[in-house]
Each structure stands twice: as structure tokens, then as C-alpha cells.
C-alpha positions as CSV (number, residue, x, y, z in Angstrom):
1,M,14.7,-11.8,1.6
2,K,14.4,-15.3,3.0
3,V,11.0,-15.8,4.6
4,T,11.4,-17.6,7.9
5,P,9.7,-17.3,11.3
6,D,12.3,-14.7,12.1
7,I,10.4,-12.3,9.8
8,I,8.5,-11.0,12.9
9,R,11.8,-9.6,14.2
10,C,12.1,-7.2,11.3
11,E,11.6,-3.5,11.5
12,F,8.2,-2.7,9.9
13,I,8.4,1.2,10.0
14,G,9.0,2.5,6.5
15,N,7.7,-0.6,4.8
16,E,4.6,-0.8,2.6
17,A,1.6,-2.6,4.2
18,K,-1.9,-3.5,3.1
19,V,-4.8,-4.8,5.3
20,T,-6.2,-7.8,3.4
21,K,-8.5,-9.3,6.0
22,S,-10.1,-7.8,9.1
23,M,-12.9,-8.3,11.6
24,H,-13.4,-4.5,11.4
25,P,-14.9,-3.6,7.9
26,G,-13.4,-0.1,8.0
27,Y,-9.8,-1.5,8.0
28,L,-10.2,-3.4,4.7
29,G,-8.2,-2.0,1.9
30,I,-6.0,0.4,3.9
31,S,-2.6,0.5,2.4
32,G,0.5,2.6,2.5
33,K,3.7,3.2,4.3
34,I,3.9,2.4,8.0
35,V,4.9,5.5,9.8
36,D,4.6,4.4,13.5
37,E,4.1,1.3,15.5
38,T,3.0,0.8,19.1
39,R,2.3,-2.3,21.1
40,N,-1.2,-2.8,19.7
41,T,-1.4,-0.6,16.5
42,F,0.3,0.3,13.2
43,T,-0.1,3.8,11.9
44,I,-0.3,3.7,8.1
45,L,-0.1,6.7,5.8
46,H,-3.1,6.0,3.5
47,K,-3.8,8.6,0.8
48,G,-2.2,11.4,2.8
49,E,-4.0,10.6,6.0
50,K,-2.7,8.7,9.0
51,K,-4.9,5.6,9.8
52,K,-4.4,3.5,13.0
53,V,-5.0,-0.2,12.6
54,I,-5.3,-2.5,15.6
55,K,-2.8,-5.4,15.0
56,N,-4.8,-8.3,16.4
57,M,-7.9,-7.4,14.3
58,A,-6.2,-7.6,10.9
59,V,-4.1,-9.7,8.5
60,F,-1.4,-7.7,6.7
61,H,0.6,-8.0,3.4
62,F,4.0,-6.4,4.0
63,K,6.2,-5.4,1.0
64,F,9.9,-5.3,1.9
65,P,12.5,-3.1,0.1
66,D,13.7,-6.1,-1.9
67,G,10.2,-6.7,-3.3
68,T,9.3,-9.6,-1.1
69,I,5.6,-9.7,-0.1
70,V,4.7,-11.5,3.0
71,E,1.3,-12.1,4.6
72,I,1.4,-12.0,8.4
73,D,-1.5,-12.3,10.9
74,G,-1.5,-9.2,13.2
75,K,-2.0,-11.4,16.3
76,I,1.6,-12.6,15.9
77,L,2.8,-9.0,15.8
78,T,1.0,-7.8,19.0
79,G,3.5,-6.5,21.5
80,R,6.1,-3.9,21.7
81,P,8.6,-3.9,18.8
82,E,11.6,-4.4,21.1
83,D,9.9,-7.4,22.8
84,R,9.4,-9.2,19.4
85,L,13.2,-9.7,19.3
86,K,12.9,-12.0,22.3
87,R,9.9,-14.0,21.1
88,H,10.3,-17.4,19.5
89,V,7.7,-18.5,16.9
90,R,7.1,-22.0,15.8
91,R,7.3,-22.6,12.0
92,L,3.8,-22.4,10.7
93,W,4.5,-24.1,7.3
């Protein structure tokens, strides 16, 4: 997978995610498969339990099916999944 600013347009449900940085200490280390996404949260299946993580309070590592691992700040992902398709993001690197 080619990593470009269009990565935010991808579907995240079903991918592996890990919270690497967070303002909330309880979110650190949560990892697993994303089972649901709302405007402001991801629901991650962590050790058999569903954990809700607020997007704008965390930085995530996403692992895509081809093995690519990408770090994305949750503030960029805030908003409804269908609205992310319309959003344009400046290249950050």
C-alpha cells in the first residue's frame, strides 16, 4: 500500500490498530481489531472486550492487510467516515 494523504479515506473497520500515544493514560496500549467507528470514536476489540477510544485524544498505529503499518493522529480522523471521503489533507511530509 502506498502511503499518501489519501490514507485517511481508507476503511478502518476490520484493520488492526494500536494506541501509541494518548492524553488519557487508560488508552495507552489498547490494541486489536477495529469493530466499529463513529464520528468521534473507534471501538477496538482488545483481549475479548470492546474498548471505545476517542479519536482526537490518541495517536494510532494501523496495520493494513498488506502488512503496511501507518501512524495517524486521531485528530485527522475525527468526523463521520463518509465525510472523510470529501476532505482534502495537505501532505504532512
